C-alpha positions as CSV (number, residue, x, y, z in Angstrom):
1,M,1.1,20.3,41.8
2,A,3.7,17.6,40.0
3,V,1.5,14.9,40.3
4,P,-1.7,15.4,38.5
5,K,1.0,16.6,36.2
6,Q,2.8,13.6,35.5
7,A,-0.3,11.4,35.7
8,A,-1.8,13.3,32.6
9,E,1.7,13.0,30.7
10,K,1.4,9.4,31.2
11,A,-2.0,9.3,29.8
12,G,-0.9,11.3,27.0
13,I,1.9,9.0,26.5
14,I,-0.6,6.3,26.6
15,E,-3.5,7.9,24.4
16,A,-0.6,8.7,21.8
17,A,0.4,5.2,21.7
18,Y,-2.9,3.9,20.6
19,R,-3.2,6.3,18.2
20,C,0.0,5.8,16.9
21,L,-0.7,1.8,16.8
22,A,-4.1,2.5,15.3
23,D,-2.8,3.9,12.2
24,S,-0.4,1.3,11.6
25,D,-2.9,-1.4,12.3
26,G,-1.1,-2.5,15.3
27,T,2.0,-3.2,13.3
28,T,4.9,-1.1,14.7
29,A,4.9,2.5,16.3
30,S,8.4,3.8,17.2
31,I,9.1,5.8,20.8
32,T,9.9,8.8,18.6
33,D,6.5,8.3,16.9
34,I,4.6,8.1,19.8
35,L,6.2,11.0,21.4
36,A,6.2,13.2,18.6
37,A,2.0,12.3,18.7
38,A,1.9,13.0,22.7
39,N,4.0,16.5,21.9
40,L,6.5,15.2,25.0
41,S,9.9,14.4,25.2
42,T,12.1,11.5,25.5
43,R,12.9,12.4,29.0
44,A,8.7,12.6,29.9
45,F,8.8,8.9,28.1
46,Y,11.5,7.5,30.7
47,R,10.0,9.3,33.7
48,H,7.2,6.8,33.2
49,F,7.8,3.7,31.4
50,G,11.4,1.7,31.3
51,S,10.6,0.8,27.7
52,K,8.6,0.6,25.2
53,D,7.8,-3.4,26.3
54,D,6.7,-1.5,29.9
55,L,4.4,0.9,27.9
56,L,2.5,-1.8,25.8
57,L,2.4,-4.0,29.2
58,T,1.2,-0.9,31.0
59,M,-1.7,-0.7,28.4
60,F,-3.1,-4.1,28.6
61,R,-2.3,-4.2,32.3
62,Q,-4.9,-1.2,32.5
63,D,-7.3,-2.5,29.9
64,A,-7.7,-5.8,31.4
65,E,-8.3,-4.3,34.8
66,A,-10.8,-1.6,33.3
67,V,-12.5,-4.7,31.9
68,I,-12.4,-7.2,34.9
69,G,-13.6,-4.0,37.2
70,E,-16.9,-3.7,35.0
71,L,-17.5,-7.6,34.7
72,R,-17.0,-8.2,38.5
73,A,-19.9,-5.0,38.7
74,V,-22.2,-6.5,36.8
75,T,-21.7,-10.5,38.4
76,V,-22.0,-8.9,41.9
77,A,-25.2,-6.9,40.7
78,A,-27.1,-9.8,39.2
79,P,-30.2,-11.7,41.2
80,T,-28.8,-14.6,40.6
81,P,-25.8,-17.3,39.6
82,A,-27.3,-17.9,36.3
83,E,-27.7,-14.1,35.6
84,A,-24.1,-13.6,37.2
85,L,-22.5,-16.0,34.2
86,R,-24.9,-14.4,31.9
87,G,-23.8,-11.2,32.2
88,L,-20.1,-11.9,32.4
89,I,-20.3,-13.7,29.0
90,H,-22.7,-10.9,27.3
91,G,-19.9,-8.1,28.8
92,M,-16.8,-10.1,27.2
93,L,-18.4,-10.5,23.6
94,R,-19.9,-6.9,23.7
95,L,-15.9,-5.8,23.6
96,T,-15.9,-7.4,20.1
97,T,-18.0,-4.8,18.5
98,E,-18.2,-1.7,20.6
99,G,-15.6,0.8,18.1
100,R,-13.2,2.2,20.6
101,R,-13.0,-0.9,22.9
102,R,-12.9,-3.2,19.5
103,R,-9.9,-1.1,18.4
104,R,-8.4,-1.1,21.5
105,V,-8.8,-5.0,21.6
106,L,-7.2,-5.1,18.4
107,I,-3.8,-3.2,19.5
108,L,-3.5,-5.3,22.8
109,T,-3.7,-8.5,21.0
110,S,-1.4,-7.4,17.6
111,E,1.6,-8.7,16.7
112,E,3.5,-5.4,18.3
113,A,2.1,-6.0,21.5
114,Q,2.6,-9.6,21.8
115,R,6.3,-9.3,21.0
116,A,6.7,-7.2,24.2
117,R,8.4,-8.8,26.7
118,G,6.3,-10.4,30.0
119,Y,3.0,-9.9,27.2
120,A,2.3,-14.0,28.2
121,A,2.5,-13.4,31.8
122,E,-0.1,-10.5,31.6
123,R,-2.5,-12.2,29.3
124,A,-2.2,-15.4,31.5
125,R,-3.5,-12.9,34.5
126,F,-6.4,-11.6,32.7
127,L,-7.3,-14.9,31.6
128,T,-6.5,-16.3,35.2
129,A,-9.3,-13.5,36.5
130,Q,-12.2,-14.4,34.2
131,E,-11.7,-18.1,35.2
132,Q,-11.8,-16.8,38.9
133,M,-14.8,-15.3,38.5
134,I,-16.3,-17.7,36.5
135,A,-15.7,-20.4,39.3
136,E,-16.9,-17.9,42.2
137,I,-20.4,-17.9,40.0
138,L,-20.6,-21.3,39.5
139,Y,-19.3,-22.3,43.4
140,A,-22.6,-19.5,44.2
141,G,-24.8,-21.7,42.3
142,H,-23.6,-25.1,43.5
143,A,-24.4,-23.4,46.8
144,D,-28.1,-22.9,46.1
145,G,-29.1,-25.5,43.7
146,S,-29.4,-23.8,40.6
147,F,-26.0,-25.4,39.1
148,P,-26.7,-28.8,40.5
149,W,-24.1,-30.6,38.3
150,A,-21.3,-27.9,38.7
151,D,-17.6,-28.7,39.3
152,P,-16.8,-25.0,39.8
153,E,-13.0,-25.0,38.8
154,P,-13.2,-27.6,35.9
155,D,-15.9,-26.1,34.7
156,A,-15.0,-22.6,35.0
157,R,-11.6,-23.4,32.7
158,S,-14.0,-24.8,30.1
159,I,-16.5,-22.0,30.2
160,R,-13.9,-19.6,30.1
161,A,-12.5,-21.7,27.1
162,A,-15.2,-21.5,25.1
163,L,-16.1,-17.7,25.7
164,G,-12.1,-16.9,24.7
165,Q,-12.9,-19.1,21.2
166,A,-16.1,-17.1,20.9
167,F,-14.5,-13.9,21.4
168,E,-11.0,-15.1,19.4
169,D,-13.8,-15.9,16.2
170,R,-15.9,-13.0,16.5
171,M,-12.5,-10.8,16.4
172,T,-10.9,-12.7,13.7
173,S,-13.7,-13.1,11.2
174,P,-16.7,-12.1,9.8
175,A,-19.4,-13.0,12.4
176,P,-22.8,-13.8,11.0
177,L,-24.6,-13.6,14.4
178,S,-24.8,-10.6,16.8
179,P,-22.7,-10.0,20.2
180,A,-25.5,-10.8,22.1
181,E,-26.7,-13.9,20.0
182,T,-23.2,-15.1,20.0
183,A,-23.3,-14.5,24.2
184,E,-26.7,-16.5,24.5
185,Q,-25.2,-19.5,22.5
186,V,-22.2,-19.7,25.2
187,T,-24.2,-19.0,28.0
188,G,-26.8,-21.8,26.9
189,F,-24.1,-24.3,26.2
190,A,-22.5,-23.3,29.8
191,L,-26.0,-23.6,31.7
192,R,-26.9,-26.8,30.1
193,A,-23.8,-28.1,31.1
194,L,-24.4,-27.1,34.4
195,G,-27.8,-28.9,34.8
196,A,-29.5,-25.2,35.2
197,A,-33.3,-25.2,35.4
198,G,-34.9,-24.6,32.2
199,E,-32.1,-25.4,30.0
200,P,-32.7,-29.0,28.2
201,A,-29.4,-31.0,28.0
202,R,-28.1,-32.0,24.6
């Protein structure tokens, strides 16, 4: 019985941290504030986290792993490499508009989160996982002839960079296009660069 109780306790602290950081616009939230929101003790906090930085990194890691899992499911189910790439790009950019997910992105990219020791390494792992998925899609497309111009490793870096810039732009400034329209722009750029059939070169 202790394991489910402790899992619920840990989840309660994480959810309270999201609420507190949302209330402060991601600027700051003390352990005291978080525990008050979770109605838990300091002892409960240190059962699960070594520090507030550890809590923030856990939050980032859990959300990153969830996103990667979702994107992986989309790409595996896609009938062609082109649709796999399109699905990955659309999936990432949908995060910029879905209310709860967008709020979490803002919290996990806030100054408070970025100050956590180890944040840069966690972010790098997330970006590397994205890049690896894109490279796998490009290898498949090169193998079946649908991406005849693909150089999978460097092209994956370029596509991931273009996707990252589109994602950041949507998170930081008013977006004239919908997430789907933005995703189609990025997808079109990528498919043209890869020599996909039906995508005129520019």
